[in-house]
C-alpha positions in Angstrom: 99.1 147.1 72.9 97.5 144.3 74.6 98.2 140.6 74.3 95.7 138.2 73.3 95.6 136.8 76.9 94.9 140.1 78.3 92.3 140.7 75.9 90.7 137.4 76.7 90.6 138.1 80.4 88.9 141.5 79.9 86.2 139.6 77.8 85.9 136.7 80.2 85.5 139.3 83.2 82.8 141.0 81.1 81.0 137.9 80.4 80.9 137.1 84.0 79.1 140.7 84.7 81.9 142.5 86.4 81.7 146.4 85.7 83.6 147.2 82.5 85.8 150.0 84.2 86.8 147.2 86.8 87.4 144.8 84.1 89.5 147.3 82.1 91.8 148.3 85.1 92.7 144.5 86.2 93.0 143.3 82.7 94.9 146.1 81.1 96.8 147.7 84.0 97.6 145.2 86.6 97.4 141.5 84.5 99.1 143.0 81.4 101.3 140.0 80.7 100.7 136.7 79.4 101.9 135.0 82.6 99.4 137.1 84.8 96.4 137.0 82.5 96.8 133.4 82.1 96.9 132.9 85.7 93.7 135.1 86.3 91.9 133.4 83.4 92.6 129.9 85.3 91.4 131.3 88.5 88.1 132.5 86.9 87.6 129.1 85.4 88.3 127.3 88.6 86.0 129.5 90.8 82.5 130.3 89.6 81.5 133.9 90.3 83.8 135.1 92.7 83.2 138.4 94.5 85.0 141.6 93.6 87.0 141.4 96.7 88.3 137.9 96.0 89.0 138.8 92.6 91.3 141.6 93.7 92.8 139.1 96.2 93.7 136.7 93.8 95.1 139.5 91.5 97.3 140.6 94.4 98.4 137.0 94.9 99.4 136.6 91.3 101.4 139.8 91.3 103.2 138.8 94.5 104.1 135.5 92.9 105.3 137.2 89.6 107.6 139.7 91.6 109.1 136.6 93.7 109.9 134.8 90.4 111.5 138.1 89.1 113.6 138.5 92.2 114.7 134.9 92.1 115.8 135.2 88.7 117.8 138.6 89.4 119.6 136.9 92.6 120.2 133.7 90.4 122.0 136.0 87.8 123.9 137.8 90.4 125.2 134.6 91.9 126.2 133.7 88.4 128.3 136.7 88.0 129.9 136.3 91.5 130.8 132.5 90.5 132.2 133.5 87.2 134.5 136.1 89.0 135.7 133.6 91.6 136.4 131.0 88.9 138.0 133.6 86.5 138.9 136.7 88.4 138.2 140.0 87.6 
């Protein structure tokens, strides 16, 4: 089930005249979290009528940022576990 932000992204893209299949693919397959959908919505409000290529480029940048955030959180958790072992032993 799609979130409200994902639906909002889909409808915004459609209203800007992008092809329906393209909008569906971007919104529901790639920008399917509130974080990614909100970032893409912000981009669409800041940049008037970006080309399809620019939209895909922004999508890839957003997904890359999201992946880096996930990786950072995983590394922070691993470091926390290691620190706990150092303090308390196994």
